[in-house]
PDBQT receptor file of N, H, CA, C and O in Angstrom, charges set to zero:
ATOM      1  N   MET A   1     149.433 -78.190  72.323  1.00  0.00    +0.000 N 
ATOM      2  CA  MET A   1     148.182 -78.568  72.939  1.00  0.00    +0.000 C 
ATOM      3  C   MET A   1     148.169 -78.036  74.366  1.00  0.00    +0.000 C 
ATOM      4  O   MET A   1     149.143 -78.172  75.105  1.00  0.00    +0.000 OA
ATOM      5  N   LYS A   2     147.084 -77.449  74.724  1.00  0.00    +0.000 N 
ATOM      6  H   LYS A   2     146.293 -77.338  74.123  1.00  0.00    +0.000 HD
ATOM      7  CA  LYS A   2     146.929 -76.883  76.060  1.00  0.00    +0.000 C 
ATOM      8  C   LYS A   2     146.489 -77.968  77.052  1.00  0.00    +0.000 C 
ATOM      9  O   LYS A   2     145.981 -79.022  76.671  1.00  0.00    +0.000 OA
ATOM     10  N   LYS A   3     146.703 -77.669  78.327  1.00  0.00    +0.000 N 
ATOM     11  H   LYS A   3     147.115 -76.812  78.637  1.00  0.00    +0.000 HD
ATOM     12  CA  LYS A   3     146.351 -78.619  79.385  1.00  0.00    +0.000 C 
ATOM     13  C   LYS A   3     144.863 -78.934  79.372  1.00  0.00    +0.000 C 
ATOM     14  O   LYS A   3     144.474 -80.092  79.529  1.00  0.00    +0.000 OA
ATOM     15  N   GLN A   4     144.033 -77.925  79.188  1.00  0.00    +0.000 N 
ATOM     16  H   GLN A   4     144.349 -76.985  79.060  1.00  0.00    +0.000 HD
ATOM     17  CA  GLN A   4     142.589 -78.128  79.194  1.00  0.00    +0.000 C 
ATOM     18  C   GLN A   4     142.144 -78.977  77.995  1.00  0.00    +0.000 C 
ATOM     19  O   GLN A   4     141.239 -79.801  78.121  1.00  0.00    +0.000 OA
ATOM     20  N   THR A   5     142.772 -78.780  76.851  1.00  0.00    +0.000 N 
ATOM     21  H   THR A   5     143.508 -78.110  76.749  1.00  0.00    +0.000 HD
ATOM     22  CA  THR A   5     142.427 -79.568  75.663  1.00  0.00    +0.000 C 
ATOM     23  C   THR A   5     142.756 -81.042  75.872  1.00  0.00    +0.000 C 
ATOM     24  O   THR A   5     141.969 -81.917  75.509  1.00  0.00    +0.000 OA
ATOM     25  N   ALA A   6     143.914 -81.312  76.456  1.00  0.00    +0.000 N 
ATOM     26  H   ALA A   6     144.553 -80.602  76.751  1.00  0.00    +0.000 HD
ATOM     27  CA  ALA A   6     144.301 -82.701  76.728  1.00  0.00    +0.000 C 
ATOM     28  C   ALA A   6     143.311 -83.355  77.685  1.00  0.00    +0.000 C 
ATOM     29  O   ALA A   6     142.957 -84.520  77.502  1.00  0.00    +0.000 OA
ATOM     30  N   LEU A   7     142.865 -82.634  78.690  1.00  0.00    +0.000 N 
ATOM     31  H   LEU A   7     143.152 -81.688  78.839  1.00  0.00    +0.000 HD
ATOM     32  CA  LEU A   7     141.893 -83.174  79.641  1.00  0.00    +0.000 C 
ATOM     33  C   LEU A   7     140.553 -83.456  78.964  1.00  0.00    +0.000 C 
ATOM     34  O   LEU A   7     139.934 -84.491  79.213  1.00  0.00    +0.000 OA
ATOM     35  N   ILE A   8     140.109 -82.543  78.117  1.00  0.00    +0.000 N 
ATOM     36  H   ILE A   8     140.611 -81.702  77.915  1.00  0.00    +0.000 HD
ATOM     37  CA  ILE A   8     138.829 -82.717  77.429  1.00  0.00    +0.000 C 
ATOM     38  C   ILE A   8     138.862 -83.948  76.527  1.00  0.00    +0.000 C 
ATOM     39  O   ILE A   8     137.918 -84.738  76.517  1.00  0.00    +0.000 OA
ATOM     40  N   VAL A   9     139.951 -84.113  75.765  1.00  0.00    +0.000 N 
ATOM     41  H   VAL A   9     140.718 -83.472  75.773  1.00  0.00    +0.000 HD
ATOM     42  CA  VAL A   9     140.057 -85.267  74.866  1.00  0.00    +0.000 C 
ATOM     43  C   VAL A   9     140.134 -86.560  75.674  1.00  0.00    +0.000 C 
ATOM     44  O   VAL A   9     139.508 -87.551  75.298  1.00  0.00    +0.000 OA
ATOM     45  N   GLY A  10     140.880 -86.574  76.766  1.00  0.00    +0.000 N 
ATOM     46  H   GLY A  10     141.389 -85.768  77.072  1.00  0.00    +0.000 HD
ATOM     47  CA  GLY A  10     140.976 -87.765  77.607  1.00  0.00    +0.000 C 
ATOM     48  C   GLY A  10     139.643 -88.151  78.218  1.00  0.00    +0.000 C 
ATOM     49  O   GLY A  10     139.278 -89.327  78.240  1.00  0.00    +0.000 OA
ATOM     50  N   LEU A  11     138.924 -87.169  78.710  1.00  0.00    +0.000 N 
ATOM     51  H   LEU A  11     139.220 -86.214  78.692  1.00  0.00    +0.000 HD
ATOM     52  CA  LEU A  11     137.614 -87.460  79.296  1.00  0.00    +0.000 C 
ATOM     53  C   LEU A  11     136.595 -87.852  78.234  1.00  0.00    +0.000 C 
ATOM     54  O   LEU A  11     135.709 -88.667  78.493  1.00  0.00    +0.000 OA
ATOM     55  N   ALA A  12     136.717 -87.277  77.045  1.00  0.00    +0.000 N 
ATOM     56  H   ALA A  12     137.436 -86.616  76.835  1.00  0.00    +0.000 HD
ATOM     57  CA  ALA A  12     135.828 -87.672  75.945  1.00  0.00    +0.000 C 
ATOM     58  C   ALA A  12     136.063 -89.138  75.571  1.00  0.00    +0.000 C 
ATOM     59  O   ALA A  12     135.112 -89.879  75.322  1.00  0.00    +0.000 OA
ATOM     60  N   ALA A  13     137.320 -89.548  75.533  1.00  0.00    +0.000 N 
ATOM     61  H   ALA A  13     138.093 -88.946  75.735  1.00  0.00    +0.000 HD
ATOM     62  CA  ALA A  13     137.629 -90.950  75.225  1.00  0.00    +0.000 C 
ATOM     63  C   ALA A  13     137.039 -91.874  76.290  1.00  0.00    +0.000 C 
ATOM     64  O   ALA A  13     136.497 -92.931  75.968  1.00  0.00    +0.000 OA
ATOM     65  N   ALA A  14     137.145 -91.476  77.544  1.00  0.00    +0.000 N 
ATOM     66  H   ALA A  14     137.586 -90.617  77.805  1.00  0.00    +0.000 HD
ATOM     67  CA  ALA A  14     136.566 -92.285  78.622  1.00  0.00    +0.000 C 
ATOM     68  C   ALA A  14     135.042 -92.316  78.521  1.00  0.00    +0.000 C 
ATOM     69  O   ALA A  14     134.428 -93.362  78.733  1.00  0.00    +0.000 OA
ATOM     70  N   GLY A  15     134.435 -91.191  78.202  1.00  0.00    +0.000 N 
ATOM     71  H   GLY A  15     134.933 -90.341  78.029  1.00  0.00    +0.000 HD
ATOM     72  CA  GLY A  15     132.975 -91.126  78.076  1.00  0.00    +0.000 C 
ATOM     73  C   GLY A  15     132.452 -91.954  76.916  1.00  0.00    +0.000 C 
ATOM     74  O   GLY A  15     131.428 -92.628  77.036  1.00  0.00    +0.000 OA
ATOM     75  N   ILE A  16     133.156 -91.904  75.793  1.00  0.00    +0.000 N 
ATOM     76  H   ILE A  16     133.987 -91.357  75.695  1.00  0.00    +0.000 HD
ATOM     77  CA  ILE A  16     132.751 -92.702  74.634  1.00  0.00    +0.000 C 
ATOM     78  C   ILE A  16     132.841 -94.187  74.958  1.00  0.00    +0.000 C 
ATOM     79  O   ILE A  16     131.945 -94.961  74.621  1.00  0.00    +0.000 OA
ATOM     80  N   SER A  17     133.920 -94.574  75.608  1.00  0.00    +0.000 N 
ATOM     81  H   SER A  17     134.648 -93.945  75.882  1.00  0.00    +0.000 HD
ATOM     82  CA  SER A  17     134.092 -95.983  75.968  1.00  0.00    +0.000 C 
ATOM     83  C   SER A  17     133.012 -96.434  76.952  1.00  0.00    +0.000 C 
ATOM     84  O   SER A  17     132.458 -97.523  76.806  1.00  0.00    +0.000 OA
ATOM     85  N   ALA A  18     132.718 -95.619  77.931  1.00  0.00    +0.000 N 
ATOM     86  H   ALA A  18     133.169 -94.734  78.049  1.00  0.00    +0.000 HD
ATOM     87  CA  ALA A  18     131.686 -95.965  78.910  1.00  0.00    +0.000 C 
ATOM     88  C   ALA A  18     130.303 -96.023  78.259  1.00  0.00    +0.000 C 
ATOM     89  O   ALA A  18     129.498 -96.895  78.586  1.00  0.00    +0.000 OA
ATOM     90  N   ALA A  19     130.031 -95.105  77.348  1.00  0.00    +0.000 N 
ATOM     91  H   ALA A  19     130.684 -94.397  77.082  1.00  0.00    +0.000 HD
ATOM     92  CA  ALA A  19     128.729 -95.090  76.674  1.00  0.00    +0.000 C 
ATOM     93  C   ALA A  19     128.542 -96.322  75.804  1.00  0.00    +0.000 C 
ATOM     94  O   ALA A  19     127.456 -96.901  75.777  1.00  0.00    +0.000 OA
ATOM     95  N   THR A  20     129.583 -96.728  75.094  1.00  0.00    +0.000 N 
ATOM     96  H   THR A  20     130.465 -96.258  75.116  1.00  0.00    +0.000 HD
ATOM     97  CA  THR A  20     129.446 -97.929  74.266  1.00  0.00    +0.000 C 
ATOM     98  C   THR A  20     129.306 -99.181  75.128  1.00  0.00    +0.000 C 
ATOM     99  O   THR A  20     128.599-100.117  74.754  1.00  0.00    +0.000 OA
ATOM    100  N   GLY A  21     129.970 -99.202  76.267  1.00  0.00    +0.000 N 
ATOM    101  H   GLY A  21     130.544 -98.442  76.570  1.00  0.00    +0.000 HD
ATOM    102  CA  GLY A  21     129.799-100.329  77.182  1.00  0.00    +0.000 C 
ATOM    103  C   GLY A  21     128.379-100.409  77.710  1.00  0.00    +0.000 C 
ATOM    104  O   GLY A  21     127.808-101.494  77.823  1.00  0.00    +0.000 OA
ATOM    105  N   LEU A  22     127.814 -99.260  78.030  1.00  0.00    +0.000 N 
ATOM    106  H   LEU A  22     128.277 -98.378  77.939  1.00  0.00    +0.000 HD
ATOM    107  CA  LEU A  22     126.432 -99.226  78.507  1.00  0.00    +0.000 C 
ATOM    108  C   LEU A  22     125.464 -99.634  77.398  1.00  0.00    +0.000 C 
ATOM    109  O   LEU A  22     124.514-100.378  77.642  1.00  0.00    +0.000 OA
ATOM    110  N   LEU A  23     125.705 -99.149  76.185  1.00  0.00    +0.000 N 
ATOM    111  H   LEU A  23     126.476 -98.545  75.986  1.00  0.00    +0.000 HD
ATOM    112  CA  LEU A  23     124.844 -99.534  75.065  1.00  0.00    +0.000 C 
ATOM    113  C   LEU A  23     124.925-101.032  74.783  1.00  0.00    +0.000 C 
ATOM    114  O   LEU A  23     123.922-101.658  74.439  1.00  0.00    +0.000 OA
ATOM    115  N   ALA A  24     126.115-101.601  74.928  1.00  0.00    +0.000 N 
ATOM    116  H   ALA A  24     126.930-101.092  75.207  1.00  0.00    +0.000 HD
ATOM    117  CA  ALA A  24     126.262-103.043  74.729  1.00  0.00    +0.000 C 
ATOM    118  C   ALA A  24     125.549-103.815  75.840  1.00  0.00    +0.000 C 
ATOM    119  O   ALA A  24     124.930-104.848  75.583  1.00  0.00    +0.000 OA
ATOM    120  N   ALA A  25     125.635-103.319  77.060  1.00  0.00    +0.000 N 
ATOM    121  H   ALA A  25     126.137-102.480  77.269  1.00  0.00    +0.000 HD
ATOM    122  CA  ALA A  25     124.970-103.995  78.177  1.00  0.00    +0.000 C 
ATOM    123  C   ALA A  25     123.448-103.942  78.038  1.00  0.00    +0.000 C 
ATOM    124  O   ALA A  25     122.748-104.860  78.465  1.00  0.00    +0.000 OA
ATOM    125  N   LEU A  26     122.945-102.872  77.444  1.00  0.00    +0.000 N 
ATOM    126  H   LEU A  26     123.513-102.126  77.097  1.00  0.00    +0.000 HD
ATOM    127  CA  LEU A  26     121.501-102.742  77.253  1.00  0.00    +0.000 C 
ATOM    128  C   LEU A  26     121.006-103.447  75.994  1.00  0.00    +0.000 C 
ATOM    129  O   LEU A  26     119.800-103.559  75.775  1.00  0.00    +0.000 OA
ATOM    130  N   GLY A  27     121.942-103.924  75.162  1.00  0.00    +0.000 N 
ATOM    131  H   GLY A  27     122.922-103.833  75.339  1.00  0.00    +0.000 HD
ATOM    132  CA  GLY A  27     121.553-104.667  73.978  1.00  0.00    +0.000 C 
ATOM    133  C   GLY A  27     121.386-103.836  72.720  1.00  0.00    +0.000 C 
ATOM    134  O   GLY A  27     120.929-104.357  71.703  1.00  0.00    +0.000 OA
ATOM    135  N   TYR A  28     121.739-102.570  72.758  1.00  0.00    +0.000 N 
ATOM    136  H   TYR A  28     122.109-102.147  73.585  1.00  0.00    +0.000 HD
ATOM    137  CA  TYR A  28     121.607-101.708  71.585  1.00  0.00    +0.000 C 
ATOM    138  C   TYR A  28     122.806-101.773  70.644  1.00  0.00    +0.000 C 
ATOM    139  O   TYR A  28     122.741-101.292  69.512  1.00  0.00    +0.000 OA
ATOM    140  N   LEU A  29     123.883-102.358  71.107  1.00  0.00    +0.000 N 
ATOM    141  H   LEU A  29     123.937-102.748  72.026  1.00  0.00    +0.000 HD
ATOM    142  CA  LEU A  29     125.123-102.412  70.341  1.00  0.00    +0.000 C 
ATOM    143  C   LEU A  29     125.731-103.801  70.522  1.00  0.00    +0.000 C 
ATOM    144  O   LEU A  29     125.722-104.333  71.633  1.00  0.00    +0.000 OA
ATOM    145  N   PRO A  30     126.250-104.389  69.466  1.00  0.00    +0.000 N 
ATOM    146  CA  PRO A  30     126.892-105.692  69.636  1.00  0.00    +0.000 C 
ATOM    147  C   PRO A  30     128.101-105.590  70.571  1.00  0.00    +0.000 C 
ATOM    148  O   PRO A  30     128.800-104.577  70.581  1.00  0.00    +0.000 OA
ATOM    149  N   VAL A  31     128.334-106.618  71.336  1.00  0.00    +0.000 N 
ATOM    150  H   VAL A  31     127.766-107.441  71.328  1.00  0.00    +0.000 HD
ATOM    151  CA  VAL A  31     129.441-106.620  72.295  1.00  0.00    +0.000 C 
ATOM    152  C   VAL A  31     130.775-106.465  71.587  1.00  0.00    +0.000 C 
ATOM    153  O   VAL A  31     131.665-105.788  72.101  1.00  0.00    +0.000 OA
ATOM    154  N   TRP A  32     130.935-107.076  70.418  1.00  0.00    +0.000 N 
ATOM    155  H   TRP A  32     130.212-107.627  70.001  1.00  0.00    +0.000 HD
ATOM    156  CA  TRP A  32     132.204-106.963  69.694  1.00  0.00    +0.000 C 
ATOM    157  C   TRP A  32     132.479-105.509  69.298  1.00  0.00    +0.000 C 
ATOM    158  O   TRP A  32     133.635-105.088  69.263  1.00  0.00    +0.000 OA
ATOM    159  N   ALA A  33     131.433-104.745  69.002  1.00  0.00    +0.000 N 
ATOM    160  H   ALA A  33     130.494-105.087  69.030  1.00  0.00    +0.000 HD
ATOM    161  CA  ALA A  33     131.624-103.341  68.636  1.00  0.00    +0.000 C 
ATOM    162  C   ALA A  33     132.069-102.524  69.853  1.00  0.00    +0.000 C 
ATOM    163  O   ALA A  33     132.924-101.646  69.740  1.00  0.00    +0.000 OA
ATOM    164  N   ALA A  34     131.489-102.815  71.002  1.00  0.00    +0.000 N 
ATOM    165  H   ALA A  34     130.794-103.528  71.095  1.00  0.00    +0.000 HD
ATOM    166  CA  ALA A  34     131.890-102.123  72.230  1.00  0.00    +0.000 C 
ATOM    167  C   ALA A  34     133.331-102.466  72.600  1.00  0.00    +0.000 C 
ATOM    168  O   ALA A  34     134.084-101.612  73.069  1.00  0.00    +0.000 OA
ATOM    169  N   GLU A  35     133.703-103.729  72.383  1.00  0.00    +0.000 N 
ATOM    170  H   GLU A  35     133.091-104.422  72.003  1.00  0.00    +0.000 HD
ATOM    171  CA  GLU A  35     135.086-104.120  72.662  1.00  0.00    +0.000 C 
ATOM    172  C   GLU A  35     136.052-103.416  71.723  1.00  0.00    +0.000 C 
ATOM    173  O   GLU A  35     137.132-102.999  72.140  1.00  0.00    +0.000 OA
ATOM    174  N   LEU A  36     135.673-103.282  70.466  1.00  0.00    +0.000 N 
ATOM    175  H   LEU A  36     134.795-103.621  70.127  1.00  0.00    +0.000 HD
ATOM    176  CA  LEU A  36     136.517-102.587  69.494  1.00  0.00    +0.000 C 
ATOM    177  C   LEU A  36     136.698-101.116  69.880  1.00  0.00    +0.000 C 
ATOM    178  O   LEU A  36     137.803-100.579  69.791  1.00  0.00    +0.000 OA
ATOM    179  N   VAL A  37     135.630-100.478  70.301  1.00  0.00    +0.000 N 
ATOM    180  H   VAL A  37     134.733-100.914  70.374  1.00  0.00    +0.000 HD
ATOM    181  CA  VAL A  37     135.727 -99.081  70.732  1.00  0.00    +0.000 C 
ATOM    182  C   VAL A  37     136.609 -98.967  71.970  1.00  0.00    +0.000 C 
ATOM    183  O   VAL A  37     137.393 -98.025  72.077  1.00  0.00    +0.000 OA
ATOM    184  N   ALA A  38     136.496 -99.902  72.901  1.00  0.00    +0.000 N 
ATOM    185  H   ALA A  38     135.858-100.667  72.813  1.00  0.00    +0.000 HD
ATOM    186  CA  ALA A  38     137.323 -99.868  74.103  1.00  0.00    +0.000 C 
ATOM    187  C   ALA A  38     138.802-100.034  73.768  1.00  0.00    +0.000 C 
ATOM    188  O   ALA A  38     139.657 -99.380  74.366  1.00  0.00    +0.000 OA
ATOM    189  N   VAL A  39     139.100-100.912  72.809  1.00  0.00    +0.000 N 
ATOM    190  H   VAL A  39     138.406-101.443  72.323  1.00  0.00    +0.000 HD
ATOM    191  CA  VAL A  39     140.496-101.122  72.401  1.00  0.00    +0.000 C 
ATOM    192  C   VAL A  39     141.070 -99.860  71.768  1.00  0.00    +0.000 C 
ATOM    193  O   VAL A  39     142.247 -99.558  71.963  1.00  0.00    +0.000 OA
ATOM    194  N   VAL A  40     140.270 -99.126  71.021  1.00  0.00    +0.000 N 
ATOM    195  H   VAL A  40     139.314 -99.372  70.862  1.00  0.00    +0.000 HD
ATOM    196  CA  VAL A  40     140.740 -97.900  70.368  1.00  0.00    +0.000 C 
ATOM    197  C   VAL A  40     140.806 -96.735  71.361  1.00  0.00    +0.000 C 
ATOM    198  O   VAL A  40     141.745 -95.940  71.313  1.00  0.00    +0.000 OA
ATOM    199  N   MET A  41     139.838 -96.627  72.244  1.00  0.00    +0.000 N 
ATOM    200  H   MET A  41     139.076 -97.273  72.283  1.00  0.00    +0.000 HD
ATOM    201  CA  MET A  41     139.757 -95.476  73.142  1.00  0.00    +0.000 C 
ATOM    202  C   MET A  41     140.694 -95.557  74.343  1.00  0.00    +0.000 C 
ATOM    203  O   MET A  41     141.092 -94.522  74.877  1.00  0.00    +0.000 OA
ATOM    204  N   PHE A  42     141.052 -96.752  74.776  1.00  0.00    +0.000 N 
ATOM    205  H   PHE A  42     140.728 -97.594  74.343  1.00  0.00    +0.000 HD
ATOM    206  CA  PHE A  42     141.905 -96.850  75.959  1.00  0.00    +0.000 C 
ATOM    207  C   PHE A  42     143.272 -96.195  75.763  1.00  0.00    +0.000 C 
ATOM    208  O   PHE A  42     143.695 -95.431  76.631  1.00  0.00    +0.000 OA
ATOM    209  N   PRO A  43     143.984 -96.459  74.658  1.00  0.00    +0.000 N 
ATOM    210  CA  PRO A  43     145.269 -95.767  74.478  1.00  0.00    +0.000 C 
ATOM    211  C   PRO A  43     145.102 -94.252  74.374  1.00  0.00    +0.000 C 
ATOM    212  O   PRO A  43     145.937 -93.499  74.877  1.00  0.00    +0.000 OA
ATOM    213  N   ALA A  44     144.033 -93.806  73.727  1.00  0.00    +0.000 N 
ATOM    214  H   ALA A  44     143.355 -94.417  73.319  1.00  0.00    +0.000 HD
ATOM    215  CA  ALA A  44     143.791 -92.359  73.638  1.00  0.00    +0.000 C 
ATOM    216  C   ALA A  44     143.563 -91.778  75.032  1.00  0.00    +0.000 C 
ATOM    217  O   ALA A  44     144.077 -90.706  75.348  1.00  0.00    +0.000 OA
ATOM    218  N   PHE A  45     142.807 -92.469  75.854  1.00  0.00    +0.000 N 
ATOM    219  H   PHE A  45     142.389 -93.340  75.598  1.00  0.00    +0.000 HD
ATOM    220  CA  PHE A  45     142.565 -92.013  77.226  1.00  0.00    +0.000 C 
ATOM    221  C   PHE A  45     143.872 -91.910  78.002  1.00  0.00    +0.000 C 
ATOM    222  O   PHE A  45     144.136 -90.894  78.645  1.00  0.00    +0.000 OA
ATOM    223  N   VAL A  46     144.682 -92.947  77.945  1.00  0.00    +0.000 N 
ATOM    224  H   VAL A  46     144.468 -93.772  77.422  1.00  0.00    +0.000 HD
ATOM    225  CA  VAL A  46     145.935 -92.970  78.708  1.00  0.00    +0.000 C 
ATOM    226  C   VAL A  46     146.888 -91.880  78.227  1.00  0.00    +0.000 C 
ATOM    227  O   VAL A  46     147.483 -91.180  79.046  1.00  0.00    +0.000 OA
ATOM    228  N   ILE A  47     147.040 -91.728  76.926  1.00  0.00    +0.000 N 
ATOM    229  H   ILE A  47     146.556 -92.297  76.261  1.00  0.00    +0.000 HD
ATOM    230  CA  ILE A  47     147.968 -90.728  76.379  1.00  0.00    +0.000 C 
ATOM    231  C   ILE A  47     147.528 -89.323  76.743  1.00  0.00    +0.000 C 
ATOM    232  O   ILE A  47     148.345 -88.527  77.205  1.00  0.00    +0.000 OA
ATOM    233  N   PHE A  48     146.262 -89.001  76.546  1.00  0.00    +0.000 N 
ATOM    234  H   PHE A  48     145.598 -89.648  76.170  1.00  0.00    +0.000 HD
ATOM    235  CA  PHE A  48     145.818 -87.628  76.789  1.00  0.00    +0.000 C 
ATOM    236  C   PHE A  48     145.733 -87.293  78.278  1.00  0.00    +0.000 C 
ATOM    237  O   PHE A  48     145.951 -86.141  78.652  1.00  0.00    +0.000 OA
ATOM    238  N   ILE A  49     145.424 -88.266  79.135  1.00  0.00    +0.000 N 
ATOM    239  H   ILE A  49     145.247 -89.202  78.831  1.00  0.00    +0.000 HD
ATOM    240  CA  ILE A  49     145.457 -87.998  80.569  1.00  0.00    +0.000 C 
ATOM    241  C   ILE A  49     146.906 -87.816  81.033  1.00  0.00    +0.000 C 
ATOM    242  O   ILE A  49     147.174 -86.992  81.907  1.00  0.00    +0.000 OA
ATOM    243  N   ALA A  50     147.842 -88.580  80.455  1.00  0.00    +0.000 N 
ATOM    244  H   ALA A  50     147.624 -89.250  79.745  1.00  0.00    +0.000 HD
ATOM    245  CA  ALA A  50     149.257 -88.391  80.796  1.00  0.00    +0.000 C 
ATOM    246  C   ALA A  50     149.752 -87.027  80.320  1.00  0.00    +0.000 C 
ATOM    247  O   ALA A  50     150.521 -86.371  81.023  1.00  0.00    +0.000 OA
ATOM    248  N   LEU A  51     149.326 -86.598  79.145  1.00  0.00    +0.000 N 
ATOM    249  H   LEU A  51     148.702 -87.131  78.574  1.00  0.00    +0.000 HD
ATOM    250  CA  LEU A  51     149.693 -85.260  78.664  1.00  0.00    +0.000 C 
ATOM    251  C   LEU A  51     149.121 -84.193  79.586  1.00  0.00    +0.000 C 
ATOM    252  O   LEU A  51     149.800 -83.213  79.895  1.00  0.00    +0.000 OA
ATOM    253  N   TRP A  52     147.883 -84.371  80.026  1.00  0.00    +0.000 N 
ATOM    254  H   TRP A  52     147.332 -85.166  79.775  1.00  0.00    +0.000 HD
ATOM    255  CA  TRP A  52     147.282 -83.413  80.949  1.00  0.00    +0.000 C 
ATOM    256  C   TRP A  52     148.051 -83.380  82.264  1.00  0.00    +0.000 C 
ATOM    257  O   TRP A  52     148.299 -82.307  82.813  1.00  0.00    +0.000 OA
ATOM    258  N   TRP A  53     148.428 -84.547  82.770  1.00  0.00    +0.000 N 
ATOM    259  H   TRP A  53     148.227 -85.419  82.324  1.00  0.00    +0.000 HD
ATOM    260  CA  TRP A  53     149.132 -84.645  84.042  1.00  0.00    +0.000 C 
ATOM    261  C   TRP A  53     150.485 -83.932  83.977  1.00  0.00    +0.000 C 
ATOM    262  O   TRP A  53     150.888 -83.281  84.941  1.00  0.00    +0.000 OA
ATOM    263  N   ASN A  54     151.186 -84.052  82.848  1.00  0.00    +0.000 N 
ATOM    264  H   ASN A  54     150.858 -84.581  82.065  1.00  0.00    +0.000 HD
ATOM    265  CA  ASN A  54     152.524 -83.484  82.711  1.00  0.00    +0.000 C 
ATOM    266  C   ASN A  54     152.540 -82.028  82.280  1.00  0.00    +0.000 C 
ATOM    267  O   ASN A  54     153.585 -81.383  82.353  1.00  0.00    +0.000 OA
ATOM    268  N   ALA A  55     151.422 -81.498  81.839  1.00  0.00    +0.000 N 
ATOM    269  H   ALA A  55     150.572 -82.022  81.780  1.00  0.00    +0.000 HD
ATOM    270  CA  ALA A  55     151.387 -80.117  81.366  1.00  0.00    +0.000 C 
ATOM    271  C   ALA A  55     151.460 -79.149  82.543  1.00  0.00    +0.000 C 
ATOM    272  O   ALA A  55     150.914 -79.405  83.617  1.00  0.00    +0.000 OA
ATOM    273  N   LYS A  56     152.125 -78.069  82.322  1.00  0.00    +0.000 N 
ATOM    274  H   LYS A  56     152.569 -77.861  81.450  1.00  0.00    +0.000 HD
ATOM    275  CA  LYS A  56     152.212 -77.012  83.329  1.00  0.00    +0.000 C 
ATOM    276  C   LYS A  56     151.011 -76.073  83.155  1.00  0.00    +0.000 C 
ATOM    277  O   LYS A  56     150.521 -75.897  82.040  1.00  0.00    +0.000 OA
ATOM    278  N   PRO A  57     150.541 -75.477  84.240  1.00  0.00    +0.000 N 
ATOM    279  CA  PRO A  57     149.435 -74.523  84.091  1.00  0.00    +0.000 C 
ATOM    280  C   PRO A  57     149.921 -73.265  83.384  1.00  0.00    +0.000 C 
ATOM    281  O   PRO A  57     151.086 -72.883  83.497  1.00  0.00    +0.000 OA
ATOM    282  N   GLY A  58     149.021 -72.637  82.660  1.00  0.00    +0.000 N 
ATOM    283  H   GLY A  58     148.075 -72.948  82.568  1.00  0.00    +0.000 HD
ATOM    284  CA  GLY A  58     149.377 -71.415  81.953  1.00  0.00    +0.000 C 
ATOM    285  C   GLY A  58     149.114 -71.554  80.468  1.00  0.00    +0.000 C 
ATOM    286  O   GLY A  58     148.409 -72.460  80.023  1.00  0.00    +0.000 OA
ATOM    287  N   GLU A  59     149.692 -70.641  79.713  1.00  0.00    +0.000 N 
ATOM    288  H   GLU A  59     150.265 -69.905  80.074  1.00  0.00    +0.000 HD
ATOM    289  CA  GLU A  59     149.441 -70.575  78.283  1.00  0.00    +0.000 C 
ATOM    290  C   GLU A  59     150.434 -71.362  77.446  1.00  0.00    +0.000 C 
ATOM    291  O   GLU A  59     150.255 -71.466  76.232  1.00  0.00    +0.000 OA
ATOM    292  N   GLU A  60     151.465 -71.916  78.045  1.00  0.00    +0.000 N 
ATOM    293  H   GLU A  60     151.610 -71.832  79.031  1.00  0.00    +0.000 HD
ATOM    294  CA  GLU A  60     152.477 -72.615  77.273  1.00  0.00    +0.000 C 
ATOM    295  C   GLU A  60     151.928 -73.918  76.716  1.00  0.00    +0.000 C 
ATOM    296  O   GLU A  60     151.035 -74.536  77.295  1.00  0.00    +0.000 OA
ATOM    297  N   ASP A  61     152.481 -74.320  75.586  1.00  0.00    +0.000 N 
ATOM    298  H   ASP A  61     153.208 -73.818  75.116  1.00  0.00    +0.000 HD
ATOM    299  CA  ASP A  61     152.138 -75.617  75.019  1.00  0.00    +0.000 C 
ATOM    300  C   ASP A  61     152.888 -76.715  75.754  1.00  0.00    +0.000 C 
ATOM    301  O   ASP A  61     153.879 -76.462  76.439  1.00  0.00    +0.000 OA
ATOM    302  N   ILE A  62     152.396 -77.942  75.600  1.00  0.00    +0.000 N 
ATOM    303  H   ILE A  62     151.591 -78.147  75.043  1.00  0.00    +0.000 HD
ATOM    304  CA  ILE A  62     153.105 -79.100  76.116  1.00  0.00    +0.000 C 
ATOM    305  C   ILE A  62     154.346 -79.290  75.247  1.00  0.00    +0.000 C 
ATOM    306  O   ILE A  62     154.218 -79.343  74.024  1.00  0.00    +0.000 OA
ATOM    307  N   PRO A  63     155.524 -79.394  75.822  1.00  0.00    +0.000 N 
ATOM    308  CA  PRO A  63     156.731 -79.506  74.988  1.00  0.00    +0.000 C 
ATOM    309  C   PRO A  63     156.764 -80.817  74.208  1.00  0.00    +0.000 C 
ATOM    310  O   PRO A  63     156.204 -81.828  74.632  1.00  0.00    +0.000 OA
ATOM    311  N   PHE A  64     157.432 -80.772  73.062  1.00  0.00    +0.000 N 
ATOM    312  H   PHE A  64     157.887 -79.950  72.718  1.00  0.00    +0.000 HD
ATOM    313  CA  PHE A  64     157.584 -81.957  72.224  1.00  0.00    +0.000 C 
ATOM    314  C   PHE A  64     158.471 -82.934  72.972  1.00  0.00    +0.000 C 
ATOM    315  O   PHE A  64     159.535 -82.548  73.457  1.00  0.00    +0.000 OA
ATOM    316  N   ILE A  65     158.056 -84.206  73.077  1.00  0.00    +0.000 N 
ATOM    317  H   ILE A  65     157.193 -84.520  72.683  1.00  0.00    +0.000 HD
ATOM    318  CA  ILE A  65     158.801 -85.168  73.892  1.00  0.00    +0.000 C 
ATOM    319  C   ILE A  65     159.774 -86.008  73.095  1.00  0.00    +0.000 C 
ATOM    320  O   ILE A  65     160.431 -86.880  73.665  1.00  0.00    +0.000 OA
ATOM    321  N   GLY A  66     159.891 -85.783  71.817  1.00  0.00    +0.000 N 
ATOM    322  H   GLY A  66     159.357 -85.075  71.354  1.00  0.00    +0.000 HD
ATOM    323  CA  GLY A  66     160.898 -86.493  71.027  1.00  0.00    +0.000 C 
ATOM    324  C   GLY A  66     160.329 -87.624  70.220  1.00  0.00    +0.000 C 
ATOM    325  O   GLY A  66     159.114 -87.788  70.112  1.00  0.00    +0.000 OA
ATOM    326  N   TYR A  67     161.203 -88.384  69.667  1.00  0.00    +0.000 N 
ATOM    327  H   TYR A  67     162.190 -88.250  69.755  1.00  0.00    +0.000 HD
ATOM    328  CA  TYR A  67     160.800 -89.432  68.732  1.00  0.00    +0.000 C 
ATOM    329  C   TYR A  67     160.571 -90.713  69.451  1.00  0.00    +0.000 C 
ATOM    330  O   TYR A  67     160.223 -91.717  68.829  1.00  0.00    +0.000 OA
TER     331      TYR A  67
C-alpha cells in the first residue's frame, strides 16, 4: 500500500463518519446507525492514518509489520 492510498482511505473513513454524524443531527439517519458507523470507521481511520504516518515517501510499499 502506498502512502497516498493510506491517506485517502483514512480521510475517507473520517469523512464517512462525519457525514453520518451530520445526517443523524439533521434527522435523516437514526442516531444508532450513526453510532454504528462511527464504531466501525474509527479503527479504520486510526489504522490508515498510522500507516500513512509511518510510510516513507517514494514508490516503496509499507513494510509488513508482522503478526
